[in-house]
C-alpha positions as CSV (number, residue, x, y, z in Angstrom):
1,M,22.5,32.4,303.0
2,S,20.3,31.7,300.0
3,V,19.7,29.7,296.7
4,I,20.6,31.1,293.7
5,A,20.2,29.8,290.4
6,I,22.4,30.7,287.6
7,G,22.6,30.0,284.0
8,A,24.1,30.9,280.8
9,D,24.5,30.2,277.1
10,H,27.8,29.5,275.6
11,A,28.7,33.2,275.3
12,G,28.1,33.5,279.0
13,F,29.5,30.5,280.1
14,A,32.9,31.6,281.4
15,L,31.3,34.5,283.3
16,K,28.8,32.3,284.7
17,Q,31.3,30.3,286.6
18,I,33.2,33.2,287.8
19,I,29.8,34.8,289.2
20,A,28.8,31.3,290.8
21,A,32.4,31.0,292.4
22,H,31.8,34.4,293.4
23,L,28.4,33.8,295.3
24,R,30.0,30.5,296.7
25,D,32.5,32.7,298.4
26,D,29.7,34.7,299.8
27,E,28.2,31.4,301.3
28,H,25.3,31.3,298.9
29,E,24.0,27.8,297.5
30,I,24.3,27.7,293.9
31,L,21.8,26.0,291.8
32,D,23.5,25.5,288.3
33,C,21.2,25.2,285.4
34,G,23.9,25.2,282.7
35,A,25.2,25.6,280.1
36,D,27.8,23.4,280.8
37,S,30.6,24.6,278.5
38,D,31.2,27.0,276.0
39,D,29.8,24.8,273.1
40,R,27.1,26.5,271.2
41,V,23.5,26.2,272.8
42,D,20.2,28.2,273.0
43,Y,19.9,30.8,275.6
44,P,16.2,30.0,275.9
45,D,16.8,26.7,277.3
46,Y,19.0,28.2,280.3
47,G,16.8,31.5,280.7
48,S,13.6,29.2,281.3
49,A,15.5,26.7,283.5
50,V,16.6,29.3,286.0
51,A,13.0,30.8,285.9
52,F,11.5,27.7,286.4
53,A,13.6,27.0,289.5
54,I,12.5,30.3,290.9
55,K,8.8,29.7,290.0
56,D,9.1,26.2,291.5
57,G,10.6,27.3,294.6
58,R,14.0,25.8,294.4
59,A,15.8,29.0,294.1
60,E,15.1,32.6,295.6
61,K,17.1,34.8,292.9
62,G,18.4,34.3,289.5
63,I,21.4,35.3,287.4
64,L,21.4,34.9,283.7
65,V,24.4,35.6,281.4
66,C,24.5,35.7,277.6
67,G,26.5,37.7,275.1
68,S,24.0,40.7,275.5
69,G,22.1,39.8,278.7
70,I,19.1,40.6,276.4
71,G,17.8,37.3,274.8
72,I,18.2,35.1,277.9
73,V,16.3,37.5,279.8
74,M,13.3,37.9,277.5
75,A,13.2,33.9,277.7
76,A,13.2,33.9,281.6
77,G,10.4,36.9,281.4
78,K,8.1,34.6,279.5
79,I,7.5,32.5,283.0
80,S,4.7,33.6,285.0
81,G,5.9,35.0,288.3
82,I,9.5,36.1,286.7
83,R,10.4,39.7,286.8
84,A,13.5,39.9,285.0
85,A,15.7,42.7,284.0
86,T,19.0,42.9,281.9
87,V,21.5,45.2,283.9
88,H,24.7,46.8,283.1
89,D,26.0,48.7,285.9
90,V,25.5,48.7,289.6
91,T,22.7,51.4,289.3
92,T,20.3,49.4,287.6
93,A,21.3,46.1,289.4
94,R,20.0,47.9,292.6
95,M,17.1,49.6,291.5
96,C,15.6,46.7,289.4
97,K,15.2,45.0,292.8
98,E,14.4,48.1,294.9
99,H,11.7,49.6,292.2
100,N,10.7,46.6,290.3
101,D,11.2,43.5,292.8
102,A,13.6,41.8,290.0
103,N,13.9,38.3,291.2
104,V,16.0,37.7,287.7
105,I,19.1,39.6,286.6
106,G,20.8,39.2,283.2
107,I,24.3,40.4,282.5
108,G,26.0,40.5,279.2
109,A,28.9,38.9,279.0
110,R,30.3,40.8,275.9
111,M,29.0,44.1,277.3
112,V,30.7,44.4,280.7
113,G,33.8,43.4,282.3
114,E,34.4,40.7,285.3
115,Q,34.9,43.2,287.8
116,T,32.0,45.0,286.7
117,A,29.9,42.0,286.5
118,L,30.8,41.0,290.2
119,D,30.0,44.5,291.4
120,I,26.5,44.2,289.6
121,V,25.9,40.7,291.3
122,D,26.7,42.1,294.8
123,A,24.6,45.2,294.5
124,Y,21.7,43.2,293.3
125,M,22.2,40.8,296.0
126,K,22.1,43.5,298.8
127,A,19.5,45.4,297.4
128,S,15.7,44.8,299.0
129,F,12.6,45.7,297.3
130,Q,11.3,49.0,298.8
131,G,7.3,48.4,298.6
132,G,5.3,51.6,299.0
133,R,4.4,53.1,295.7
134,H,6.2,50.2,293.7
135,Q,4.1,47.7,295.3
136,G,0.6,48.5,293.0
137,R,3.3,48.6,289.7
138,I,4.4,45.1,290.7
139,D,0.7,44.2,291.2
140,K,0.1,45.6,287.8
141,L,2.7,43.4,286.1
142,T,1.1,40.3,287.8
143,Q,-2.2,41.2,286.4
144,L,-0.6,41.4,282.8
145,E,0.4,37.9,283.2
146,N,-3.2,37.0,283.0
147,A,-4.4,39.3,280.3
148,R,-5.6,38.1,276.9
């Protein structure tokens, strides 16, 4: 299968472990970018670690978990080539891949339950970029990375 980079801050640590085990059960290789416990840490460190793993070609997709799923995604999105989306349900998980070719998703551990989080991961992993009319929009996003 594919290599998935996964990262979380302290608030997302427990859910990250559950998601990683779920993905391993589906025969994905996991690149764990931390955190390694629920001790307080700063989410930008882990959002960027996952983003750089994708940018450097060590992983194909990334999954991030923090309390809300927002801050860690904002950190990942600062890295060139990363299209990160905070998702809260299977529809947003599927659509961020189909329409926006998201290569990273973020989940809020304080926003969704464990089963919903696993359903989100499954929907994202099964979705494919639709291309077509969406490709021009992705091209515009890429151009924005080089804007002044």
